N, C-alpha and C positions, 0 to 999 in steps of 0.2 A: 449680524445674527449668527448664533452658533450653529455649526453643522452637526447633524445627528449621525452617530455611528452605532450600529447594532453589532455587538460583539458576540460571537458564538462561544459561550462559556460552557466548558465541559466539566468543571469542578476540579481541574488540574491547575498546576502552578503556571503553566505557560499562558493559558487564556486569562487567568487572573491578573497576571502582570500586564498582558496586552491591554486589558480594560483600564488598569491603573495608569499606564503610560498615556493612553488616549485621553483620559480625563485630565491629566497634567498638561497635555498639549492644548487643552481648551475646548475639546469636543463635548457635545452633549451625548453622554454614553448610556446605552441601554444594554443590559445583559439578557441574552436569550439562550436558554438551555434546551437542547434537543434530546428527547427521549426516543431513541431509535430501536430499542430492544426491551421488551417487557417481560420476557421469561426469566424465571429465577434459576439459580444454579442448583447443583445436586444437594446443597445444604439448605435450600429454600430461601436463599438470600438474593435480593435484587440490588445490584451495585448502583443502579440509577438513582435509588433513593438517597444513598450516601453522597453521590456526586452532586445531586441537587441541593442537599443540605450544605455542602461546601460552597456552591454558587450563592446560596442565600447568605451565608456568613460573610463572604467576600464582598458581595454587593452591598450589604448593610454597612460594612466598614467603609466602603468607598462612597456611600451615599448615592448610589445609582439605582434606578428601578430595574427590576428583573422579571422575566416571564419564563414559563416552560411551555414547550410545544411538543405534541406527540406526533412523530413521523413513523411510528412502528409499522403501520400498514404499508406505507410507501416503501419503507426499507425492506419489508418482507417481499413485496411484489417486485421491486426493481433491483435489489441487491442480493438478498439472501436466496431467492429462487434461482438467480444466475449462479451463485456460489454452489448450490447443490447440483444444478444441471452440469456444470463444468466438472465437478468431481465425479459425477456419474459417468461422464464421457471419458474419464481417465486423465483429465488435465488438472493443473494446479492453479486455480484462479487467485486473483488478488482483490478481494472485496473492498479494501480500503480505497483503491483507485476509483472504483465504481461508486462508492459512498460519497466521495468528494464531488464527482460529476453529477450524480443523481439526487443527492440529498443536501449536502452542506453548501453547495454553490448553486442550487436550483430551488428546491422547496424552501430551504432556509432563507435564501435571498428574497424570495417572493413574500415570505412572512415578514421579513425585516422591512420591506418597502411598505407593507400595510401598517407598520408601526412608525412610519415617517422617516425611514432611514435615507440619508444622503449617501452613506457608505456602509459597507459591512466589513468586519475585521475578524480574523481568527488568530490563534496562537501558533500557527504553523511556522516552522523555521524555513523561511524562504523570503525573497524580496520581490518587488514588482516595480516596473517602470511604465508610467503612462506618458506616452510621447506621440504627438501628432495624430491623435485618434487611435493609436495602436497600443496594445497592452503586452508588455514583455515580462515573462516569468524568469526571475533571476535566482541564482543559488544564494543560500544563506551564508553569512560570514562564518558561522560555526559549521564547518564542513562535516564534522562528525554527526551533526544533527540535521543536516540539510534534508528537506522533505519534498523537494521538487519532483522526485520520482513519483510520489503519490498524487501529484497534481497535473500529470502530463496530459490528461484528457480534457482539461478545462478549455472552453471556447472563449473567443474574444468577448462575447456578451457576458459570460460568467466572470471574467476577469475585470470587466468594467466596474469602476467604483469599489474596488477591493483594496483594503489596507492590510499589510503584514507588519505589525509594529516590532516584531522580534527579528526581522531580517538582518539587521546589522549588529546583533547581540550574540554573545556566547551564552551557553546554558548556565555556566557558573555565575554570570552576571545577573541572569534572570532570577536564579535562586537567591542571590544576595539582596536584590531589590525587594523580593517577596518577604524575606526575613526582616529587613530594615523597616518595612512598612507594616509589619505585624499581620501579614496575610496567613490565614489558617492553612493554606495549601503549600506554604513555603517548603516543607519537608515531605510533602506527599510523594509517594513513589510514582515514577512514570509508568503509564500503561504500556504494555508490550503485547505483541502478537495481534491476533484478530479480536476486535473489541467485543463481539458478542460471545466469544468463548471464555475470555477472561483467564482465570487461573485453572480452569477445568482441564481434565485430560482430553486431548483432541479426539482420540479414537472413540472414547466413550460418548463424547458429544455428537460426533458425526453419525454413529450407528443408531442414534435415536431418530435420525431423519432419513438415512439411507440404509436399506438392508445390505449388509455385507455378504459376499459370497466367497467362501473359501475355495482355494484352487491350488494347483501345483506350482512349485518352484523348480525350475529346471536350469541347467547350465546351457550354454549356447550350442553344445553338441548334443543336447537332448537328454542328458542324464537327469533323472529325478533326484532332487536334493532335499525336498521338504514340502511344506504346505504353507501358503500365505493366508492371511486372514481377510483379504479383500483388496483388490488392485488399487482402490482409491486411497489406501493408506500409505502408498509408496510413491517415491519420486525418483526420477532418473539420477543416478549417482549416489543414492542413499546407501549408507553402510550399516547404520544402527538398526536394530530390531528385526533382522532377517532370520534369526534363530536357526542358523544352519552351521553353527560351530561344531568342531570335532570331526569334520570331514577329513579323510586322509589327504595329506598334502597341503591342508589349509594353512598351517603355520608357516610353511616354507614359501608359499605363493603369495601370502598377504591376505588382507581381509576381503571378504566378498562385497560386491556392490551391485546395485540394480543397473541393468543395461537397457532393458525394454519391457514394455507391457503389451501382451497380446490380449486385447479386450474380447475378441471373437471367441477364443478358446479358453479365456480366463487363466492364462499362464503368465507367471512372473519369471523373467529370464535374468539370471545373475552371472557374474564372472568374478575372477580374482586374478591377481598378478598385474600386468600392465593396464593402466587406465586409458591407454591411447584411444580406445574405441569410444570413450566419452567425449573426446575433444572434437568439436565440429569446426568447419571452415567459415560458416556463416549461418544465417537464418532467414526465414520469410515471415513477415508480420502483416497483419491486416488491421483495418479500422484505425489507421494512423491519423492522429489529430496534430496538425502543425500549428505552432505558436510563433509569431502571430498569424502567419499565413503560409501557404505552401511555398517551398523554396522555388526560386526561378529556375534553377538547374535540376535536371532529373538525376544527375549523378554528381555526388559531392562527398568530400571527406569531412568527418566530424568525430566526436567521441560519443560513447554510449554506455549505459548500464543495462544489464540483462537480469539483474536482481538488485534489491535495495541496498544491501550491505556489500557493495562491490565498488572498487575504484573504477573510474571511467576508463574505457578501452577504446583505442583508436580503431576506426572502421571506415568503410566506404559504403555509402547508401545509394541504392539504385531504385528510383521510383518507377514502378511499372504498372500503370493503371491503378486498380484498387488494391494491388499488392505492393509491398515494399521489400526489396531484397537487401540484406545487410551482409557485407563481406568483411570478415575480421582481418585485422593486420596480424594478430596472433591468435592461434586456435583457442577456443573457449570451452571450458569444462561444463558438462551437464546442463546444456540449454534446456529450459523447462517450458513445455507447451502450456499456454494459459497465462503465463507471467507476461510482463511488459518489457519491451525494448524501448528505452527512453534516451533521446538524443540531446546532445549538448554542443554548443558552439561558444567556447570561452565560458563566460559566467552566465550565459543564457541557456535555459532549457527550451529547446526548439520543438518539442513534441514527443510523441511516442505512440506505440501500437501494440496490439496483442500478438505474442509470439505464436505462430501457427505450427512451425516445424523447424528443426535444425537441418542444416545442409552439410553433407559430407561429400567432398569432391573426389576422394579416392575411390 
């Protein structure tokens, strides 16, 4: 008897090819589209409608049943509300990580089971190993597209019964398969950035939900340099959009960059010249999820990423109760509170946690 796989179909080329490959492998495939965001953009356009139309076209071509499920309320309550609260607190969250944990591998999986799923599958670029009752999250063959960073919070229950058909494929190969099979999504542009913002201006989007409060921009020695438009719009190390050009000595000393944010007094501190002050020796993170389980040793060496588009960095991890300290082998620039520190051992993603603060030893 054929096993049933419910594929999370987004209307993009990756999930389309994932469904195609699974059907070719002999599974009974069902497509399930998640509508996680109902609001229209500034032009009154809802991209979810276009995406579902692509799901319909691909599913009809493949001859598989497809459904749509609305998780907009769950997304608003468990992902978007967190996104807003983190920005309000001056941190820079990563809602895609939370969406995977709270929606795509939780509510989606429960819905898939109600449709008779033996497995669920997505078009993520990563791989998985199910061995001796444990589930290991592995890096994708295409290192430029690897998405294990965004899956670092998945539990063993969530990884159970999961298939990642694109784990051993390059993106170019996925595009080629889509074209050869006449999929309407073959040349569709990859989505980038935060899904619910789309192509919109980030600042314009955010200010519709959070009132921004203007304040002073000062140098570290207290000199008033200008006015910021709201601390939530700036990240540590940021150079663009500071609007303090033309200050005497600016050209000689180099571009200004954000050093710290004083939320109590609503002051943005910037500096120029040497960026040494941006380089930290380590970090402290919380809410670490270990895959497949907590390491036996409290102190060990591994590699890690502190933002998605970053090569892995060597480090030493110290597990200290509910906090985890990370000591860098080489200093790291602009560690950002609210992002994730994600740990690797060889080709395995062994977990990750929310960055609480950078550590400066000097």
